[in-house]
C-alpha positions in Angstrom: -1.1 16.1 25.5 1.2 16.1 22.5 2.9 12.8 24.1 -0.7 11.1 24.3 -1.5 12.0 20.7 2.1 10.4 19.9 1.1 7.4 21.9 -2.1 6.8 20.4 -0.7 7.3 16.8 2.1 4.5 17.6 -0.6 2.3 18.9 -2.9 2.7 15.9 0.2 2.1 13.7 1.0 -1.0 15.8 -2.4 -2.3 15.3 -2.4 -1.7 11.6 0.8 -3.5 11.3 -1.0 -6.6 13.5 -3.9 -6.3 11.0 -1.7 -6.3 8.0 -0.2 -9.7 9.1 -3.6 -11.2 10.0 -5.0 -10.2 6.6 -2.0 -11.8 5.0 -2.6 -15.0 6.9 -6.3 -15.1 6.3 -5.6 -14.4 2.5 -3.0 -17.2 2.2 -5.2 -19.6 4.2 -8.2 -18.9 2.1 -6.4 -19.5 -1.2 -4.4 -22.7 0.1 -7.5 -24.3 1.9 -10.5 -22.8 0.7 -11.4 -25.3 -1.8 -10.3 -28.1 0.4 -13.2 -27.0 3.0 -15.6 -26.6 0.0 -15.9 -23.1 -0.1 -17.5 -21.7 -3.3 -15.3 -20.4 -6.1 -16.6 -17.0 -5.8 -15.7 -16.8 -1.8 -12.2 -18.2 -2.5 -11.2 -16.0 -5.7 -13.0 -12.7 -4.7 -12.5 -13.1 -0.9 -8.8 -13.4 -1.5 -9.0 -10.2 -3.8 -10.9 -8.4 -1.2 -8.3 -9.4 1.5 -5.6 -8.2 -1.0 -7.4 -4.8 -1.1 -7.6 -4.6 2.5 -3.8 -5.3 2.7 -3.0 -2.6 0.3 -5.2 -0.1 2.4 -3.3 -1.0 5.6 0.2 -0.8 4.1 -0.7 2.6 2.5 -2.2 3.5 6.0 1.1 2.6 7.5 3.2 4.8 5.3 0.5 7.8 5.3 0.2 7.3 9.0 -1.8 10.6 10.0 -3.6 11.2 6.8 -7.4 11.1 6.8 -8.9 7.6 6.2 -10.5 8.7 3.1 -7.1 9.7 1.5 -5.7 6.5 2.3 -8.6 4.8 0.9 -8.4 6.5 -2.4 -4.6 6.1 -2.7 -5.0 2.3 -2.0 -7.9 2.0 -4.4 -5.6 3.8 -7.0 -2.8 1.5 -6.3 -5.0 -1.7 -6.5 -6.4 -0.4 -9.8 -3.0 0.4 -11.0 -1.7 -3.2 -10.4 -4.9 -4.8 -12.0 -4.3 -2.5 -15.1 -0.7 -3.7 -15.0 -1.9 -7.2 -15.6 -2.5 -6.2 -19.3 1.1 -5.4 -19.8 3.2 -8.6 -21.0 6.7 -9.2 -21.4 8.5 -12.8 -21.2 10.3 -12.0 -18.1 7.2 -10.4 -16.2 4.9 -13.5 -17.5 7.5 -15.8 -16.0 7.5 -14.0 -12.7 3.7 -14.2 -12.7 3.7 -18.0 -13.0 5.6 -18.1 -9.7 3.6 -18.2 -6.4 5.0 -14.8 -5.4 4.2 -13.4 -8.7 0.6 -14.7 -8.7 0.0 -13.5 -5.1 1.6 -10.0 -5.7 0.7 -9.0 -9.4 -1.9 -11.9 -10.2 -2.3 -13.3 -13.7 -5.3 -12.3 -15.4 -6.9 -8.8 -15.7 -10.4 -8.8 -14.2 -12.9 -5.8 -13.5 -14.6 -8.0 -10.9 -11.2 -8.1 -9.0 -11.3 -4.1 -8.8 -14.8 -4.5 -7.3 -13.5 -7.0 -4.5 -10.5 -4.7 -3.9 -13.0 -1.7 -3.4 -15.0 -3.9 -1.0 -12.0 -4.9 0.9 -10.6 -1.4 1.3 -14.0 -0.1 2.3 -14.5 -2.7 4.8 -11.0 -2.2 6.6 -11.3 1.5 6.1 -14.6 1.4 8.2 -12.7 -0.7 10.9 -9.3 1.0 10.8 -7.6 1.0 14.1 -6.7 4.6 13.7 -10.3 5.8 13.0 -11.4 8.8 15.2 
């Protein structure tokens, strides 16, 4: 019995890892090609933010493993909000990093309450479809 539970947990974690990779690829593709295929600004901008929130949920889920989904979701939302508020902090080296592609993808450039809404939507959706749901 314990072995099958461990196998189920390992399988769920592998599915979460796979989901992280899919979400990252989708987010990068959306940001790179969204405008080229004439997607509206709102879809590209906030769709990317929702996918970023989903990624944060999945990464937290990989670390917290067996924690309830609600706990994972709250932690992910807290982290996403903290990163968004971190955009209000400016130093020359941090602003220079934010101008790079990696800095823009990881930290973003401009604070927006709408990003927090998009993160929450992304977290809620991926939480509802979490591979480890029971």
